[in-house]
All heavy atoms as atom14 arrays in JSON, in Angstrom:
{
  "sequence": "MPPLAGIITQDKKPPVHESAVRAIETGRAVARAVAMAAERRRELAVTG",
  "atom14_mask": [
    [1, 1, 1, 1, 1, 1, 1, 1, 0, 0, 0, 0, 0, 0],
    [1, 1, 1, 1, 1, 1, 1, 0, 0, 0, 0, 0, 0, 0],
    [1, 1, 1, 1, 1, 1, 1, 0, 0, 0, 0, 0, 0, 0],
    [1, 1, 1, 1, 1, 1, 1, 1, 0, 0, 0, 0, 0, 0],
    [1, 1, 1, 1, 1, 0, 0, 0, 0, 0, 0, 0, 0, 0],
    [1, 1, 1, 1, 0, 0, 0, 0, 0, 0, 0, 0, 0, 0],
    [1, 1, 1, 1, 1, 1, 1, 1, 0, 0, 0, 0, 0, 0],
    [1, 1, 1, 1, 1, 1, 1, 1, 0, 0, 0, 0, 0, 0],
    [1, 1, 1, 1, 1, 1, 1, 0, 0, 0, 0, 0, 0, 0],
    [1, 1, 1, 1, 1, 1, 1, 1, 1, 0, 0, 0, 0, 0],
    [1, 1, 1, 1, 1, 1, 1, 1, 0, 0, 0, 0, 0, 0],
    [1, 1, 1, 1, 1, 1, 1, 1, 1, 0, 0, 0, 0, 0],
    [1, 1, 1, 1, 1, 1, 1, 1, 1, 0, 0, 0, 0, 0],
    [1, 1, 1, 1, 1, 1, 1, 0, 0, 0, 0, 0, 0, 0],
    [1, 1, 1, 1, 1, 1, 1, 0, 0, 0, 0, 0, 0, 0],
    [1, 1, 1, 1, 1, 1, 1, 0, 0, 0, 0, 0, 0, 0],
    [1, 1, 1, 1, 1, 1, 1, 1, 1, 1, 0, 0, 0, 0],
    [1, 1, 1, 1, 1, 1, 1, 1, 1, 0, 0, 0, 0, 0],
    [1, 1, 1, 1, 1, 1, 0, 0, 0, 0, 0, 0, 0, 0],
    [1, 1, 1, 1, 1, 0, 0, 0, 0, 0, 0, 0, 0, 0],
    [1, 1, 1, 1, 1, 1, 1, 0, 0, 0, 0, 0, 0, 0],
    [1, 1, 1, 1, 1, 1, 1, 1, 1, 1, 1, 0, 0, 0],
    [1, 1, 1, 1, 1, 0, 0, 0, 0, 0, 0, 0, 0, 0],
    [1, 1, 1, 1, 1, 1, 1, 1, 0, 0, 0, 0, 0, 0],
    [1, 1, 1, 1, 1, 1, 1, 1, 1, 0, 0, 0, 0, 0],
    [1, 1, 1, 1, 1, 1, 1, 0, 0, 0, 0, 0, 0, 0],
    [1, 1, 1, 1, 0, 0, 0, 0, 0, 0, 0, 0, 0, 0],
    [1, 1, 1, 1, 1, 1, 1, 1, 1, 1, 1, 0, 0, 0],
    [1, 1, 1, 1, 1, 0, 0, 0, 0, 0, 0, 0, 0, 0],
    [1, 1, 1, 1, 1, 1, 1, 0, 0, 0, 0, 0, 0, 0],
    [1, 1, 1, 1, 1, 0, 0, 0, 0, 0, 0, 0, 0, 0],
    [1, 1, 1, 1, 1, 1, 1, 1, 1, 1, 1, 0, 0, 0],
    [1, 1, 1, 1, 1, 0, 0, 0, 0, 0, 0, 0, 0, 0],
    [1, 1, 1, 1, 1, 1, 1, 0, 0, 0, 0, 0, 0, 0],
    [1, 1, 1, 1, 1, 0, 0, 0, 0, 0, 0, 0, 0, 0],
    [1, 1, 1, 1, 1, 1, 1, 1, 0, 0, 0, 0, 0, 0],
    [1, 1, 1, 1, 1, 0, 0, 0, 0, 0, 0, 0, 0, 0],
    [1, 1, 1, 1, 1, 0, 0, 0, 0, 0, 0, 0, 0, 0],
    [1, 1, 1, 1, 1, 1, 1, 1, 1, 0, 0, 0, 0, 0],
    [1, 1, 1, 1, 1, 1, 1, 1, 1, 1, 1, 0, 0, 0],
    [1, 1, 1, 1, 1, 1, 1, 1, 1, 1, 1, 0, 0, 0],
    [1, 1, 1, 1, 1, 1, 1, 1, 1, 1, 1, 0, 0, 0],
    [1, 1, 1, 1, 1, 1, 1, 1, 1, 0, 0, 0, 0, 0],
    [1, 1, 1, 1, 1, 1, 1, 1, 0, 0, 0, 0, 0, 0],
    [1, 1, 1, 1, 1, 0, 0, 0, 0, 0, 0, 0, 0, 0],
    [1, 1, 1, 1, 1, 1, 1, 0, 0, 0, 0, 0, 0, 0],
    [1, 1, 1, 1, 1, 1, 1, 0, 0, 0, 0, 0, 0, 0],
    [1, 1, 1, 1, 0, 0, 0, 0, 0, 0, 0, 0, 0, 0]
  ],
  "atom14_positions": [
    [[31.21, 10.86, 91.88], [32.21, 11.81, 91.43], [31.8, 13.18, 91.96], [30.65, 13.57, 91.8], [32.25, 11.78, 89.91], [33.36, 12.59, 89.3], [35.04, 12.08, 89.7], [35.21, 10.59, 88.79], [0.0, 0.0, 0.0], [0.0, 0.0, 0.0], [0.0, 0.0, 0.0], [0.0, 0.0, 0.0], [0.0, 0.0, 0.0], [0.0, 0.0, 0.0]],
    [[32.7, 13.91, 92.55], [32.36, 15.23, 93.08], [32.03, 16.22, 91.96], [32.48, 16.05, 90.83], [33.61, 15.64, 93.83], [34.7, 14.81, 93.28], [34.08, 13.54, 92.79], [0.0, 0.0, 0.0], [0.0, 0.0, 0.0], [0.0, 0.0, 0.0], [0.0, 0.0, 0.0], [0.0, 0.0, 0.0], [0.0, 0.0, 0.0], [0.0, 0.0, 0.0]],
    [[31.23, 17.23, 92.26], [30.86, 18.22, 91.23], [32.07, 18.88, 90.59], [32.01, 19.31, 89.45], [30.05, 19.25, 92.0], [29.6, 18.57, 93.24], [30.61, 17.5, 93.54], [0.0, 0.0, 0.0], [0.0, 0.0, 0.0], [0.0, 0.0, 0.0], [0.0, 0.0, 0.0], [0.0, 0.0, 0.0], [0.0, 0.0, 0.0], [0.0, 0.0, 0.0]],
    [[33.18, 18.94, 91.29], [34.38, 19.59, 90.77], [34.91, 18.9, 89.51], [35.55, 19.53, 88.68], [35.47, 19.58, 91.85], [36.74, 20.37, 91.56], [36.4, 21.83, 91.27], [37.68, 20.28, 92.74], [0.0, 0.0, 0.0], [0.0, 0.0, 0.0], [0.0, 0.0, 0.0], [0.0, 0.0, 0.0], [0.0, 0.0, 0.0], [0.0, 0.0, 0.0]],
    [[34.61, 17.63, 89.34], [35.12, 16.89, 88.17], [34.67, 17.52, 86.86], [35.42, 17.59, 85.91], [34.67, 15.44, 88.23], [0.0, 0.0, 0.0], [0.0, 0.0, 0.0], [0.0, 0.0, 0.0], [0.0, 0.0, 0.0], [0.0, 0.0, 0.0], [0.0, 0.0, 0.0], [0.0, 0.0, 0.0], [0.0, 0.0, 0.0], [0.0, 0.0, 0.0]],
    [[33.44, 18.0, 86.8], [32.95, 18.65, 85.59], [33.68, 19.95, 85.31], [33.9, 20.32, 84.16], [0.0, 0.0, 0.0], [0.0, 0.0, 0.0], [0.0, 0.0, 0.0], [0.0, 0.0, 0.0], [0.0, 0.0, 0.0], [0.0, 0.0, 0.0], [0.0, 0.0, 0.0], [0.0, 0.0, 0.0], [0.0, 0.0, 0.0], [0.0, 0.0, 0.0]],
    [[34.08, 20.63, 86.36], [34.81, 21.89, 86.19], [36.21, 21.62, 85.67], [36.7, 22.28, 84.77], [34.86, 22.67, 87.52], [33.45, 23.07, 87.94], [35.75, 23.89, 87.41], [33.33, 23.59, 89.35], [0.0, 0.0, 0.0], [0.0, 0.0, 0.0], [0.0, 0.0, 0.0], [0.0, 0.0, 0.0], [0.0, 0.0, 0.0], [0.0, 0.0, 0.0]],
    [[36.85, 20.61, 86.22], [38.22, 20.27, 85.82], [38.28, 19.89, 84.35], [39.17, 20.29, 83.62], [38.79, 19.13, 86.7], [38.98, 19.65, 88.13], [40.1, 18.61, 86.16], [39.31, 18.57, 89.13], [0.0, 0.0, 0.0], [0.0, 0.0, 0.0], [0.0, 0.0, 0.0], [0.0, 0.0, 0.0], [0.0, 0.0, 0.0], [0.0, 0.0, 0.0]],
    [[37.32, 19.12, 83.89], [37.32, 18.66, 82.5], [36.66, 19.67, 81.56], [36.63, 19.47, 80.37], [36.59, 17.31, 82.36], [35.23, 17.49, 82.77], [37.24, 16.24, 83.19], [0.0, 0.0, 0.0], [0.0, 0.0, 0.0], [0.0, 0.0, 0.0], [0.0, 0.0, 0.0], [0.0, 0.0, 0.0], [0.0, 0.0, 0.0], [0.0, 0.0, 0.0]],
    [[36.1, 20.75, 82.1], [35.37, 21.76, 81.33], [34.26, 21.12, 80.51], [34.0, 21.47, 79.38], [36.32, 22.56, 80.44], [37.33, 23.34, 81.24], [38.28, 24.12, 80.36], [38.25, 24.01, 79.14], [39.14, 24.9, 80.97], [0.0, 0.0, 0.0], [0.0, 0.0, 0.0], [0.0, 0.0, 0.0], [0.0, 0.0, 0.0], [0.0, 0.0, 0.0]],
    [[33.64, 20.12, 81.11], [32.56, 19.4, 80.46], [31.36, 19.42, 81.4], [31.5, 19.58, 82.59], [33.01, 17.96, 80.2], [32.1, 17.23, 79.23], [31.15, 17.85, 78.71], [32.36, 16.04, 78.98], [0.0, 0.0, 0.0], [0.0, 0.0, 0.0], [0.0, 0.0, 0.0], [0.0, 0.0, 0.0], [0.0, 0.0, 0.0], [0.0, 0.0, 0.0]],
    [[30.17, 19.24, 80.84], [28.98, 19.23, 81.68], [28.83, 17.91, 82.43], [28.16, 17.85, 83.44], [27.74, 19.49, 80.84], [27.69, 20.89, 80.29], [26.4, 21.15, 79.57], [26.39, 22.59, 79.07], [25.1, 23.0, 78.58], [0.0, 0.0, 0.0], [0.0, 0.0, 0.0], [0.0, 0.0, 0.0], [0.0, 0.0, 0.0], [0.0, 0.0, 0.0]],
    [[29.44, 16.86, 81.92], [29.3, 15.54, 82.54], [30.64, 15.1, 83.11], [31.68, 15.28, 82.49], [28.83, 14.51, 81.51], [27.46, 14.81, 80.95], [27.08, 13.81, 79.91], [25.75, 14.21, 79.28], [25.45, 13.4, 78.14], [0.0, 0.0, 0.0], [0.0, 0.0, 0.0], [0.0, 0.0, 0.0], [0.0, 0.0, 0.0], [0.0, 0.0, 0.0]],
    [[30.63, 14.46, 84.29], [31.88, 13.95, 84.85], [32.45, 12.85, 83.97], [31.71, 12.2, 83.22], [31.49, 13.41, 86.22], [30.06, 13.67, 86.4], [29.51, 14.26, 85.16], [0.0, 0.0, 0.0], [0.0, 0.0, 0.0], [0.0, 0.0, 0.0], [0.0, 0.0, 0.0], [0.0, 0.0, 0.0], [0.0, 0.0, 0.0], [0.0, 0.0, 0.0]],
    [[33.75, 12.58, 84.06], [34.39, 11.58, 83.21], [33.81, 10.18, 83.36], [33.86, 9.4, 82.42], [35.85, 11.58, 83.65], [36.03, 12.78, 84.5], [34.7, 13.27, 84.91], [0.0, 0.0, 0.0], [0.0, 0.0, 0.0], [0.0, 0.0, 0.0], [0.0, 0.0, 0.0], [0.0, 0.0, 0.0], [0.0, 0.0, 0.0], [0.0, 0.0, 0.0]],
    [[33.23, 9.87, 84.5], [32.71, 8.51, 84.69], [31.31, 8.35, 84.11], [30.78, 7.24, 84.09], [32.67, 8.13, 86.19], [34.07, 8.13, 86.77], [31.77, 9.04, 86.98], [0.0, 0.0, 0.0], [0.0, 0.0, 0.0], [0.0, 0.0, 0.0], [0.0, 0.0, 0.0], [0.0, 0.0, 0.0], [0.0, 0.0, 0.0], [0.0, 0.0, 0.0]],
    [[30.72, 9.41, 83.6], [29.35, 9.33, 83.11], [29.18, 8.3, 82.0], [28.27, 7.47, 82.05], [28.89, 10.71, 82.62], [27.48, 10.72, 82.15], [27.15, 10.55, 80.83], [26.31, 10.84, 82.82], [25.84, 10.58, 80.71], [25.31, 10.76, 81.89], [0.0, 0.0, 0.0], [0.0, 0.0, 0.0], [0.0, 0.0, 0.0], [0.0, 0.0, 0.0]],
    [[30.05, 8.34, 80.99], [29.94, 7.38, 79.87], [30.08, 5.95, 80.37], [29.36, 5.06, 79.93], [30.99, 7.67, 78.8], [30.57, 8.72, 77.81], [29.26, 8.38, 77.1], [29.1, 7.26, 76.59], [28.4, 9.26, 77.07], [0.0, 0.0, 0.0], [0.0, 0.0, 0.0], [0.0, 0.0, 0.0], [0.0, 0.0, 0.0], [0.0, 0.0, 0.0]],
    [[31.01, 5.71, 81.27], [31.2, 4.36, 81.81], [29.95, 3.91, 82.56], [29.53, 2.77, 82.45], [32.41, 4.32, 82.73], [33.58, 4.57, 82.0], [0.0, 0.0, 0.0], [0.0, 0.0, 0.0], [0.0, 0.0, 0.0], [0.0, 0.0, 0.0], [0.0, 0.0, 0.0], [0.0, 0.0, 0.0], [0.0, 0.0, 0.0], [0.0, 0.0, 0.0]],
    [[29.38, 4.81, 83.33], [28.17, 4.47, 84.09], [27.02, 4.15, 83.15], [26.28, 3.18, 83.35], [27.8, 5.62, 85.02], [0.0, 0.0, 0.0], [0.0, 0.0, 0.0], [0.0, 0.0, 0.0], [0.0, 0.0, 0.0], [0.0, 0.0, 0.0], [0.0, 0.0, 0.0], [0.0, 0.0, 0.0], [0.0, 0.0, 0.0], [0.0, 0.0, 0.0]],
    [[26.87, 4.94, 82.1], [25.8, 4.7, 81.12], [25.99, 3.33, 80.46], [25.04, 2.55, 80.33], [25.76, 5.83, 80.06], [24.86, 5.46, 78.89], [25.31, 7.12, 80.69], [0.0, 0.0, 0.0], [0.0, 0.0, 0.0], [0.0, 0.0, 0.0], [0.0, 0.0, 0.0], [0.0, 0.0, 0.0], [0.0, 0.0, 0.0], [0.0, 0.0, 0.0]],
    [[27.22, 3.02, 80.06], [27.49, 1.71, 79.44], [27.2, 0.57, 80.41], [26.64, -0.45, 80.02], [28.93, 1.64, 78.94], [29.14, 2.37, 77.63], [30.48, 2.0, 77.02], [31.57, 2.26, 77.95], [32.34, 3.33, 77.94], [32.15, 4.26, 77.03], [33.3, 3.48, 78.82], [0.0, 0.0, 0.0], [0.0, 0.0, 0.0], [0.0, 0.0, 0.0]],
    [[27.57, 0.73, 81.66], [27.33, -0.31, 82.66], [25.84, -0.54, 82.86], [25.38, -1.69, 82.94], [27.99, 0.06, 83.99], [0.0, 0.0, 0.0], [0.0, 0.0, 0.0], [0.0, 0.0, 0.0], [0.0, 0.0, 0.0], [0.0, 0.0, 0.0], [0.0, 0.0, 0.0], [0.0, 0.0, 0.0], [0.0, 0.0, 0.0], [0.0, 0.0, 0.0]],
    [[25.07, 0.53, 82.92], [23.62, 0.4, 83.09], [23.0, -0.26, 81.87], [22.15, -1.16, 81.99], [23.0, 1.79, 83.35], [23.42, 2.28, 84.74], [21.47, 1.74, 83.23], [23.12, 3.74, 85.0], [0.0, 0.0, 0.0], [0.0, 0.0, 0.0], [0.0, 0.0, 0.0], [0.0, 0.0, 0.0], [0.0, 0.0, 0.0], [0.0, 0.0, 0.0]],
    [[23.4, 0.16, 80.67], [22.85, -0.44, 79.45], [23.21, -1.92, 79.36], [22.37, -2.73, 78.94], [23.37, 0.32, 78.22], [22.77, 1.7, 78.09], [23.37, 2.51, 76.96], [24.41, 2.1, 76.4], [22.82, 3.57, 76.64], [0.0, 0.0, 0.0], [0.0, 0.0, 0.0], [0.0, 0.0, 0.0], [0.0, 0.0, 0.0], [0.0, 0.0, 0.0]],
    [[24.42, -2.27, 79.74], [24.83, -3.68, 79.72], [24.02, -4.48, 80.71], [23.55, -5.58, 80.4], [26.34, -3.81, 80.04], [27.07, -3.07, 79.05], [26.79, -5.25, 80.03], [0.0, 0.0, 0.0], [0.0, 0.0, 0.0], [0.0, 0.0, 0.0], [0.0, 0.0, 0.0], [0.0, 0.0, 0.0], [0.0, 0.0, 0.0], [0.0, 0.0, 0.0]],
    [[23.81, -3.94, 81.89], [22.99, -4.62, 82.89], [21.57, -4.84, 82.4], [20.99, -5.92, 82.62], [0.0, 0.0, 0.0], [0.0, 0.0, 0.0], [0.0, 0.0, 0.0], [0.0, 0.0, 0.0], [0.0, 0.0, 0.0], [0.0, 0.0, 0.0], [0.0, 0.0, 0.0], [0.0, 0.0, 0.0], [0.0, 0.0, 0.0], [0.0, 0.0, 0.0]],
    [[21.01, -3.86, 81.75], [19.65, -4.0, 81.22], [19.6, -5.07, 80.12], [18.65, -5.85, 80.04], [19.15, -2.67, 80.68], [18.83, -1.7, 81.78], [18.39, -0.37, 81.23], [18.05, 0.55, 82.31], [17.97, 1.85, 82.19], [18.18, 2.41, 81.01], [17.67, 2.61, 83.22], [0.0, 0.0, 0.0], [0.0, 0.0, 0.0], [0.0, 0.0, 0.0]],
    [[20.63, -5.11, 79.27], [20.67, -6.12, 78.2], [20.78, -7.52, 78.79], [20.13, -8.46, 78.32], [21.85, -5.84, 77.27], [0.0, 0.0, 0.0], [0.0, 0.0, 0.0], [0.0, 0.0, 0.0], [0.0, 0.0, 0.0], [0.0, 0.0, 0.0], [0.0, 0.0, 0.0], [0.0, 0.0, 0.0], [0.0, 0.0, 0.0], [0.0, 0.0, 0.0]],
    [[21.6, -7.67, 79.83], [21.73, -8.97, 80.49], [20.4, -9.38, 81.12], [19.96, -10.53, 81.0], [22.86, -8.94, 81.55], [22.83, -10.17, 82.43], [24.22, -8.8, 80.88], [0.0, 0.0, 0.0], [0.0, 0.0, 0.0], [0.0, 0.0, 0.0], [0.0, 0.0, 0.0], [0.0, 0.0, 0.0], [0.0, 0.0, 0.0], [0.0, 0.0, 0.0]],
    [[19.74, -8.44, 81.77], [18.44, -8.73, 82.39], [17.42, -9.17, 81.35], [16.65, -10.12, 81.57], [17.94, -7.52, 83.16], [0.0, 0.0, 0.0], [0.0, 0.0, 0.0], [0.0, 0.0, 0.0], [0.0, 0.0, 0.0], [0.0, 0.0, 0.0], [0.0, 0.0, 0.0], [0.0, 0.0, 0.0], [0.0, 0.0, 0.0], [0.0, 0.0, 0.0]],
    [[17.4, -8.49, 80.2], [16.48, -8.88, 79.12], [16.79, -10.3, 78.63], [15.88, -11.1, 78.42], [16.59, -7.91, 77.95], [15.65, -6.74, 78.02], [15.57, -5.99, 76.7], [16.88, -5.61, 76.18], [17.52, -4.49, 76.5], [16.98, -3.63, 77.32], [18.7, -4.22, 75.97], [0.0, 0.0, 0.0], [0.0, 0.0, 0.0], [0.0, 0.0, 0.0]],
    [[18.07, -10.6, 78.44], [18.47, -11.93, 77.95], [18.08, -13.01, 78.95], [17.59, -14.08, 78.56], [19.97, -11.96, 77.68], [0.0, 0.0, 0.0], [0.0, 0.0, 0.0], [0.0, 0.0, 0.0], [0.0, 0.0, 0.0], [0.0, 0.0, 0.0], [0.0, 0.0, 0.0], [0.0, 0.0, 0.0], [0.0, 0.0, 0.0], [0.0, 0.0, 0.0]],
    [[18.28, -12.75, 80.23], [17.92, -13.73, 81.26], [16.41, -13.93, 81.29], [15.93, -15.06, 81.37], [18.44, -13.27, 82.64], [17.84, -14.1, 83.76], [19.96, -13.35, 82.68], [0.0, 0.0, 0.0], [0.0, 0.0, 0.0], [0.0, 0.0, 0.0], [0.0, 0.0, 0.0], [0.0, 0.0, 0.0], [0.0, 0.0, 0.0], [0.0, 0.0, 0.0]],
    [[15.65, -12.86, 81.19], [14.19, -12.96, 81.2], [13.7, -13.75, 79.99], [12.8, -14.6, 80.11], [13.57, -11.57, 81.22], [0.0, 0.0, 0.0], [0.0, 0.0, 0.0], [0.0, 0.0, 0.0], [0.0, 0.0, 0.0], [0.0, 0.0, 0.0], [0.0, 0.0, 0.0], [0.0, 0.0, 0.0], [0.0, 0.0, 0.0], [0.0, 0.0, 0.0]],
    [[14.29, -13.49, 78.83], [13.89, -14.22, 77.62], [14.24, -15.7, 77.74], [13.43, -16.56, 77.34], [14.55, -13.61, 76.39], [13.99, -12.24, 76.03], [14.9, -11.41, 74.71], [14.75, -12.56, 73.37], [0.0, 0.0, 0.0], [0.0, 0.0, 0.0], [0.0, 0.0, 0.0], [0.0, 0.0, 0.0], [0.0, 0.0, 0.0], [0.0, 0.0, 0.0]],
    [[15.41, -16.01, 78.28], [15.8, -17.41, 78.44], [14.87, -18.11, 79.42], [14.48, -19.26, 79.2], [17.25, -17.49, 78.93], [0.0, 0.0, 0.0], [0.0, 0.0, 0.0], [0.0, 0.0, 0.0], [0.0, 0.0, 0.0], [0.0, 0.0, 0.0], [0.0, 0.0, 0.0], [0.0, 0.0, 0.0], [0.0, 0.0, 0.0], [0.0, 0.0, 0.0]],
    [[14.5, -17.43, 80.49], [13.58, -18.02, 81.47], [12.22, -18.29, 80.84], [11.6, -19.33, 81.09], [13.45, -17.1, 82.68], [0.0, 0.0, 0.0], [0.0, 0.0, 0.0], [0.0, 0.0, 0.0], [0.0, 0.0, 0.0], [0.0, 0.0, 0.0], [0.0, 0.0, 0.0], [0.0, 0.0, 0.0], [0.0, 0.0, 0.0], [0.0, 0.0, 0.0]],
    [[11.76, -17.36, 80.02], [10.47, -17.53, 79.34], [10.52, -18.73, 78.39], [9.6, -19.54, 78.35], [10.1, -16.26, 78.58], [8.76, -16.32, 77.9], [7.6, -16.51, 78.86], [7.7, -16.06, 80.01], [6.6, -17.14, 78.46], [0.0, 0.0, 0.0], [0.0, 0.0, 0.0], [0.0, 0.0, 0.0], [0.0, 0.0, 0.0], [0.0, 0.0, 0.0]],
    [[11.6, -18.84, 77.62], [11.74, -19.99, 76.71], [11.77, -21.3, 77.49], [11.17, -22.29, 77.08], [13.01, -19.86, 75.88], [12.86, -18.95, 74.7], [14.01, -19.09, 73.74], [15.27, -18.74, 74.38], [15.91, -17.6, 74.22], [15.4, -16.7, 73.41], [17.04, -17.36, 74.84], [0.0, 0.0, 0.0], [0.0, 0.0, 0.0], [0.0, 0.0, 0.0]],
    [[12.45, -21.28, 78.61], [12.54, -22.5, 79.42], [11.16, -22.9, 79.94], [10.8, -24.07, 79.95], [13.5, -22.26, 80.57], [13.77, -23.48, 81.38], [14.83, -23.25, 82.4], [15.01, -24.46, 83.18], [16.07, -24.74, 83.86], [17.09, -23.92, 83.87], [16.15, -25.85, 84.54], [0.0, 0.0, 0.0], [0.0, 0.0, 0.0], [0.0, 0.0, 0.0]],
    [[10.36, -21.89, 80.37], [9.0, -22.18, 80.83], [8.15, -22.76, 79.71], [7.39, -23.69, 79.89], [8.35, -20.92, 81.37], [8.52, -20.75, 82.87], [7.89, -19.51, 83.33], [8.97, -18.55, 83.17], [8.91, -17.26, 83.28], [7.8, -16.69, 83.55], [9.95, -16.49, 83.13], [0.0, 0.0, 0.0], [0.0, 0.0, 0.0], [0.0, 0.0, 0.0]],
    [[8.3, -22.19, 78.5], [7.54, -22.69, 77.36], [7.91, -24.12, 77.05], [7.04, -24.95, 76.76], [7.77, -21.8, 76.15], [7.15, -20.41, 76.26], [7.59, -19.5, 75.15], [8.38, -19.92, 74.26], [7.15, -18.33, 75.13], [0.0, 0.0, 0.0], [0.0, 0.0, 0.0], [0.0, 0.0, 0.0], [0.0, 0.0, 0.0], [0.0, 0.0, 0.0]],
    [[9.2, -24.43, 77.1], [9.65, -25.8, 76.83], [9.16, -26.76, 77.91], [8.79, -27.91, 77.61], [11.18, -25.87, 76.75], [11.79, -25.18, 75.52], [13.3, -25.19, 75.63], [11.35, -25.87, 74.24], [0.0, 0.0, 0.0], [0.0, 0.0, 0.0], [0.0, 0.0, 0.0], [0.0, 0.0, 0.0], [0.0, 0.0, 0.0], [0.0, 0.0, 0.0]],
    [[9.12, -26.31, 79.16], [8.66, -27.17, 80.24], [7.18, -27.5, 80.08], [6.75, -28.62, 80.36], [8.9, -26.49, 81.59], [0.0, 0.0, 0.0], [0.0, 0.0, 0.0], [0.0, 0.0, 0.0], [0.0, 0.0, 0.0], [0.0, 0.0, 0.0], [0.0, 0.0, 0.0], [0.0, 0.0, 0.0], [0.0, 0.0, 0.0], [0.0, 0.0, 0.0]],
    [[6.4, -26.55, 79.61], [4.96, -26.77, 79.44], [4.71, -27.71, 78.27], [3.88, -28.61, 78.36], [4.24, -25.42, 79.21], [2.8, -25.62, 78.78], [4.3, -24.56, 80.46], [0.0, 0.0, 0.0], [0.0, 0.0, 0.0], [0.0, 0.0, 0.0], [0.0, 0.0, 0.0], [0.0, 0.0, 0.0], [0.0, 0.0, 0.0], [0.0, 0.0, 0.0]],
    [[5.44, -27.55, 77.17], [5.2, -28.37, 75.99], [5.93, -29.73, 76.08], [5.59, -30.65, 75.35], [5.66, -27.65, 74.71], [7.05, -27.35, 74.8], [4.88, -26.38, 74.5], [0.0, 0.0, 0.0], [0.0, 0.0, 0.0], [0.0, 0.0, 0.0], [0.0, 0.0, 0.0], [0.0, 0.0, 0.0], [0.0, 0.0, 0.0], [0.0, 0.0, 0.0]],
    [[6.96, -29.81, 76.94], [7.79, -31.0, 77.01], [7.15, -32.06, 77.8], [6.92, -33.16, 77.7], [0.0, 0.0, 0.0], [0.0, 0.0, 0.0], [0.0, 0.0, 0.0], [0.0, 0.0, 0.0], [0.0, 0.0, 0.0], [0.0, 0.0, 0.0], [0.0, 0.0, 0.0], [0.0, 0.0, 0.0], [0.0, 0.0, 0.0], [0.0, 0.0, 0.0]]
  ]
}
């Protein structure tokens, strides 16, 4: 987003900032869930 976006909205952050933050947080949550599932699968493979 160009710097002008903050001026147009009279805000310090461009309008896409909140969406970008949510997308990053969602990606991190998905990565954590995948890592946890992989760890559980490894544990089951060792004990199984």
